C-alpha positions as CSV (number, residue, x, y, z in Angstrom):
1,X,5.4,-31.3,13.0
2,X,8.9,-30.1,12.1
3,X,10.8,-27.0,12.9
4,X,11.1,-24.7,9.8
5,X,12.3,-21.5,11.6
6,X,14.2,-20.6,14.8
7,X,15.2,-17.0,15.4
8,X,15.6,-14.5,18.2
9,X,15.6,-10.8,18.4
10,X,13.3,-7.7,18.1
11,X,10.4,-8.5,15.8
12,X,9.1,-4.9,15.1
13,X,10.6,-1.6,16.2
14,X,7.9,0.8,17.6
15,X,8.4,4.5,17.9
16,X,6.1,7.2,19.2
17,X,6.6,11.0,19.0
18,X,4.4,13.9,19.8
19,X,3.9,16.3,16.9
20,X,2.5,19.9,17.2
21,X,0.0,20.5,14.4
22,X,-0.8,24.0,15.3
23,X,0.2,26.1,18.3
24,X,-1.5,24.3,21.2
25,X,-2.7,21.3,19.2
26,X,-0.6,18.1,19.6
27,X,-0.9,14.7,18.0
28,X,0.9,11.5,18.9
29,X,2.4,9.9,15.9
30,X,3.0,6.1,16.2
31,X,5.1,4.1,13.7
32,X,6.0,0.5,13.4
33,X,9.0,-0.7,11.4
34,X,9.5,-4.5,10.7
35,X,13.0,-5.8,11.4
36,X,15.1,-8.4,9.6
37,X,13.7,-11.1,11.9
38,X,10.2,-10.2,10.7
39,X,11.1,-10.5,7.1
40,X,12.9,-13.9,7.6
41,X,10.0,-15.3,9.5
42,X,7.6,-14.1,6.8
43,X,9.6,-15.8,4.0
44,X,10.0,-19.1,6.1
45,X,6.2,-19.5,6.7
46,X,4.9,-18.2,3.3
47,X,2.2,-20.5,2.0
48,X,2.4,-23.0,4.9
49,X,0.0,-23.9,7.6
50,X,1.9,-23.2,10.8
51,X,1.6,-22.8,14.6
52,X,3.6,-19.9,16.0
53,X,4.6,-19.8,19.7
54,X,6.4,-16.7,21.0
55,X,8.5,-16.5,24.1
56,X,9.8,-13.3,25.6
57,X,13.6,-13.4,26.2
58,X,14.9,-11.6,29.3
59,X,16.2,-8.2,28.6
């Protein structure tokens, strides 16, 4: 096996907000937005058989 990608950062930004549909009715809207790291990894592994291991970095 050889290394084809090495990156660090936030993979996907996740947001959540409460939206009022009608007076008294609320709905939680969740959204995910891929970051530049996600796009770089996607391009690096496209069409390859890979093993991906993820480590959480201290905040």
